[in-house]
N, C-alpha and C positions, 0 to 999 in steps of 0.2 A: 248292776243288780238292783241297786236302790231305785233306779228309774223304772225297771220292770215291775218291782213291787208297788211303786206309786201308781203306775198305770193300771195294775190289776185291782188295787183298792178302789181307785176312781171308777173303773168300769163296773166293779161289783156294786158300788154305791148307786151308780146311775141305773143299773139293772134292777135293783131293789126299788128305787124310787119310781121308775117308769113302768116296771113290769115287762120290759123288753128282754125276754129270756134269750133271744137269738144273739144278743150282744156278746155273750161268752159261752154260748151253747156249743156242744161238741159237733153238731151238724155244720154250723158255720165254720168252725175251726177246721174240720175235715175238708170242707169244700175249699177253704182258703189254702190248705196244704196242697190240694190237687191243682189249684190255679197258680200256685207259687212255683211249682216245679219247672215249667218251661221258662218262666221269668228268671228263676235262680240259675238255671243252666245257661241262659243267655248272658246273665251278669257274670257268671264264672268264666264264660267264653271271653268276654271283654277283659276280665282281670288277667287271664293268662297272656293275652296278646299285649296288653299295655304294660304289664310288669316286664315284658321282654323289650319294650320300647317301641311297639308298633300299635298305633291307634287303629281300632277296628270298628268303623262305622258300618261295615257290611254284615253285621250279625243277622239282621233281618233277612237279607238275601240268602245267607247260608242256612238259616232256618227254613226258608221256602224250598231250597233244594233238598233239605233233609225231609220235608213233608212228602214231596212227590216221590223221592227215592224210597222212603220208608213205606209209602202206600203201595208202590209197585211190588217190592220184595215181600211185603206182608200179604198181599193178595196171592202171589205165586208160590211163596215158600213158607209162609207162616209168620206169626206176630214177632217172634224174636229175631227172625231174619230181617224183618222190617226195621227193627231197632238198629241192627248192625248196618244195614244199607243206609239208613238216615245218617249215621255217623260217618260212613265212607263218603256220602255225598257232600257233607259239610267239610270233610278233609279236602276234597277236590276243589271246592270253592275257596277254602283257606289257602291251598297251594297257589291258586291264581293270585290271591291277594299278596302272598309272601313273595312270589316271583316279581310282581310289579313294584312292590314297595321296598323290599330288602335288596334285591339284585339290581333293579333298574332305577331305584330312587324316586319312583312316582309319588306325588303328593298323597299321603295316606288318607286324608279325608276325602279327596276327590276319588281315589280308588275305591274306598268303601261305598260311597254313593253310587259309583258306577256298577259295583257288584249287586247292589240292591235293585238297580234298574235292569241289569242283565238277567238277574235271577227270575224276574217276572216273565221275561220272554222265554228263557230256558225251560221254566216250569210248564208254561203253556205248550211249548214244543214237545216236551217229553210226555205230557199228559195226553196230547193228541195221538202220539205214536203208541203209547202204552194202553190207554183206556178206551179209545174210540171203538165202538162196535161191541163192547162188552155189556152184558145185561146190567141195567141200573147205573151205567157210567157214561161218560162223555168227555168232551174237551176240558171241562172244568170240575169234574168229579170222578173219583175212582170207585170201583166196586168195593164192597166191604173187605176189610182185612180178615184173613183166616185165623181163628183162635183169639183168645183173650189173655191178658196178663193177670194172673191171680192176685188176690189181696191177702194180707196177713193181719191178724190181731194178736196183741200180747196176751198170753194166758193170765187169768185171775184179775189183772188190772182192767183189761178191755174185753173180756169174754172170749178170748181165743181158744180154739180146740174144745169148745163146749164147757169151759170153766166159768166160774162166777164172774160177773161184770162189776167189780167193786167200784170203779170210778163212775160207771153209769148209775149205780145206786146212790152214790154221794151227790151226783149232779141233780138227780130227781128230788132230793130233799129241799133244794132251793135255800140252803143256808148261806148266810152272808160270807163271802170270800172263799169258804171251803168248797161250796158247790161250783163256784166260778173257776177255781183252780182245777177241780176235778173235771169239769167240762172241757177246759182247754187241753188238759193232758189226755183225756179220752179221745178228743178229736185228732191228736197227734199219734195215737196208738191203736185206734180201731179201724179195721178194714183199710189198711194202707197198702197201696199197690207196690209190688216188687220193684217196679220202675222207680217209684219214689224212694225206696230203700237204696237203690243204686245211686240215685241223685244225692242222697245224704252221704253215702260212702265217697262219692266224688268230691264233695265239699271237704270232708275230713281228709281225704287223700291229698287234696290241693294244699291244705294247711301243712301236712307232713312234708310233702315234696318241696314246696316252695320255701319253707322256713326252716326245715330240719335236715336238708340234704345238701351235698356239695353241688349237685346239679341245679337245685333251686336257687342257691346263692349265685351261681354263675348266670343263670337266666335273669335274675333280678338285677344283677350288676349291669347287664346289657341294656336295661332300661333306666338305670340310675346314672351311670357314667361309663358309656361304652369305651371311650378312649383309655380310661384308667384300667378297665377290665382287659382291653386288648393288650395293654403293656404288660399285664401279668399272665398272658398266654390264654386268655379266655377267647374261644372262637365266637365272636360277637354275632356274625351273620348266621352261624349255625344255631346259636341260642335263639335268635329271633325267628328263624324258620321253625324251630321246635315250638315256640310259644304260639305262633300263628296257626300251625297245624293242629295243636291241641285245642286252640280256640275254635277252629273250624269243626273239629270232632264234637265238641260240647254244644256248639250251635246246631249241628246236625241232629244230635240227640234230642235237643229241645224241640226241633221240628218233628222228629219221629214220635215223640211223646204225644203230640197233638193228634196223630193219626192212629195211635195204638191204644192210648189210655183215655184222653179227653174225648175222642171220637174214634170210630172204627173205619172212617173213610177220609180220603183227601178231598178238600174243597178249595177252590181258588180263593185267595185272600184269607186263608185260615189262620195265619200267624197274627193278624190284627194288630201289628205294631208292638208285639211283645219283645222283639229284639231291642227296640229303643227303650222300652220300659226296663228291660234287663240292664241296659247301660245306666239308666237312672239308679237302679238298685246297686250297681257296682260303685257309682259315685257316692251314694248314701253310705255304703259300707266302707268308704275310704280305701278302696282298692285292696280289701282284705276279704277272704272267703266267708268268715263268720258274719261280718257286717253285711256282706252281699246277700247271704241267706236271710238275715233279718229283714233287710229291705224288701226282698222278694215276698216274704211272708206278710209284710205290711201292705204291699200293693195287692197281694192275693186276698187278704182279708177285706180290703175295701171293695174289691170286686165281688167276693162271696156274699158280703152283707147285702149289697143291692140286688143280688140274684135270689137269695134265700128269703129276705124279708125287707122289702123296699121301705116300709115305714120305719125300720130301725135306723136308716140313714139319717132321719130327722133327729133321732136321739143322739147321734154323734155330735150335734151342736152342743148339747148339755155336757157331754163328755169333754169336748174341746174347751168349754168354759171352765170346768173343774181343773183340767190339766194346766190351762193358762194361768189360773190363779195360783195353783201350786208352784208352778215354775217361777212366777213373779215373787212369791215369798222366799224361794230359794236364792234368787239372784239379787234381792233387794239391797243388800248391804254393799256388794261389790260393784254392781252395775245398775244403778237406780234408773237410768234411762231405759235400759232393756226391760227392767221389771215393770216400769210404767207402761211400756208398749204391750207387754204380755197381759197386764191387767186390763188394759183397754180392749185387747182382743177378746179376753174372757167375757167382759161386759157386753161386747157386741154379739158374741155367740149366744150368750144367755138371753139377750133381748130378742134376737131372731127366734130362738126356741120358744120363748113365751108368747110371741105375737103371731106365730104360725102353727099350723097343725100338720103340715106336710111340706115336702120339698118338691118343686116342679120335676116332672118326669125327666126332662132333659138333663137336669143337674144330677139326678140319681144315676143315670147312665154314664155321666161324666165323672162320677166320684173317684174311680181309680186314677184318672188322669189329673184331677185336681189335687189328690193326695200326693201324686208324684211331684207336681210343681211346688206344693207347700213344703214337702220334705227337702227338696233340693235348695229352696230358698233358706230354709231353717239351718241346714248343716253346711252351707257354703263356706262359712267362716273358718271351719276347722278341718278343711280338706287339704290333702297334700298328694297330688298325683305323682307318679314316677317322673323324675326330672326330664328324661329324654323321650318320654312317650310322645309319639307323633313326629319326631325329628329323624330324618335319615342319617345314616352313618357311613362315612367313607374312611377306610384305613389311613391313618396319618393325620386325621382331623383331631382337634382338641376340644 
């Protein structure tokens, strides 16, 4: 919480100094939330699988299957049918991964990569069959999905149901810290898709199921020490199957989100590597649902900022300098070398900010991926993945 407050104060100060209102504006935060949902679902997909002991590098492929299945069902039966079909398509891909890795002991990384490659061909095959000859569609694009998923705003705080928009009024005052906090909260509460509400419920449900139920304890034991779990009567293979199938369903939901909320059509290459960014969010979150959701919001924010106001990306350099200096002061006594490195990074970021007026366009578009790399490098020292994630298990092994 202290870190969150420190980032908010730094962002507010930078916003006031530079006049870049988009930095903490509700529009950017709302866009970040929309962009974070498929990444968060993909990260949650990897979390369920790896907590059960099966590394899932095929999330991108499962998302691809989810997009084409969701678009077909959405066009023929409506938008919510598309959501369900996307989840079922992801489950089918997850079942293939589970059979290969759990039952036959195929190398999990190789199998995941194979699913990604296979999904490209399967998606093209299915789209040719389902969409060719339809108006406005073809081998690489579907017709529009029928219907839309509605949005909801919280009454009185974000103007829902015709009530006053208190947070919006506070945001428009441009007060230090208060307006920034109001803008961020309004972005999370104003015109939020019901699919986003479902995604938040899945994050909370994952916390409850995995950490507060006997089923969750058994599933996590299959990824931490399967031999010990087996000796206590836990059906390790069944738990791993459950983890991978839930993983496939979540990845399929992430794919269906892209064709029902982000867009209303399927296009080839629509996932855009979000499955891999979701894995990065999972690692950032240390294989926990809350941290995974936070990582997804961070990557979604970087993407939203460059889409909503490209010049605001340049201001991130000043924010980075402020945060680096703040972190250096915090760790100065215990880790002087780390503090010195953070201070130098802050000086470098401030120098680039002072000597430039804009960031090259290529770097603006690469911002989400650069943030992904920086975050992974930063948090690498405190991570602890499930002990047996990625390792096959045969009964009788220790």
